[in-house]
N, C-alpha and C positions, 0 to 999 in steps of 0.2 A: 284734897288733893289742891294741887295746889300748877300751875299753868310752867309747864318750863321753860319756855320763854316767851317771848311774844308772837313769835313767826306764825304766819299760815305757811304752811304747805300742801303743794299743788300735784296730786298723784294724777299718772294717765289711766280712763279706765285699759281696763284690760281688753273689753272686749265696746265695740263702739266709739262713738264721738266725745269730747270731753273729758274733763279733770272731777277728780273728789277732792274739796278742800279739807285740809285736816288739822288738829293740833294735836302737839305733846301735851302730857301732864307726870307728874310724878307724884306719887301716893305718898301714904306718912314715912310705909318702909320702907322707898325710894326706890321702889317700882317704877318703870316706864308705860305710859297708857298716849293710845290714841283716843281721839276724839273725833267723829269724823263728822264734818261742820256743813258742808255745800256742797252739792250737786251740781257743776259747772257746765251747764250743759243748757243752751233754749231750747224746750221745748213744754209741750203743755204740759205733760208729763212724763218728769227728769226722775221717779224714784224716791223712793223716802227709805229714812235708815232710823233708829232708834236714838233719841237723846242718852246717851251712856257712854262709858268709859271701857275700852277694850284692852286687857294687857298683850303687849306687844310681845311678851317672854312664853304666855300660853297659848300666842297664835303661829307664834314665827310656823314652827316644826310641828306642821300638821295639816290635813289636809281641810278644807273650813269648806261646812258643811249646813244645812240645816238642824242639823241632828247635833251638832258639835260645838255652834257659838253661845259665848256667855259674854255679859259685861257687865258695870258694877255700875249703879249712881253713883249720886253725888255722898252718901253715906256709905257707900262700897258696901252694899246690899248686891248679890249675886242673880242676875234676870237671864234664863233661858231667853234667847232671841229669836226667833220664828218670822222675820221678818225676810222674802226671798232678796231681797237686793242687797241686802251685809252683807253675805257671803262676796260678794265678788267687789262689792266696792272694800272692806277692808281687804282682802288680799292686793289690791291695789296699792294702798295706803302703807301696808305690813313692806310691799315689795319695795317701791320705794321709799320707803323710810332707810332699809335692809341695801340699796344698792345706791342713794343718793345722798341722803342724808348724816347716817352714820360716818362716812368719811368726812364731813363738814365738822360732825360735833369733836372729830378725833381732836 
């Protein structure tokens, strides 16, 4: 995986206050991935997410739930994700990417 650029993107959370910081990565086959980086909210229990990469193409056109989210690790090995925060955080990042970032990259 190679970092797409040096930008840190901020997606407004779907529910509640705060933002999710994320990075864009490109696989060796030129597929674009999101890596959730930081739950940017000042709380004692901000919610966590797995350290892996999520395919934008695979997750953009479907409902995100605990039963259908998977990511890949740095070796591109698929991992099923069972973290309860991930669907909402990933949805926020993909929505931000589609609504805001795509037009900036064009």
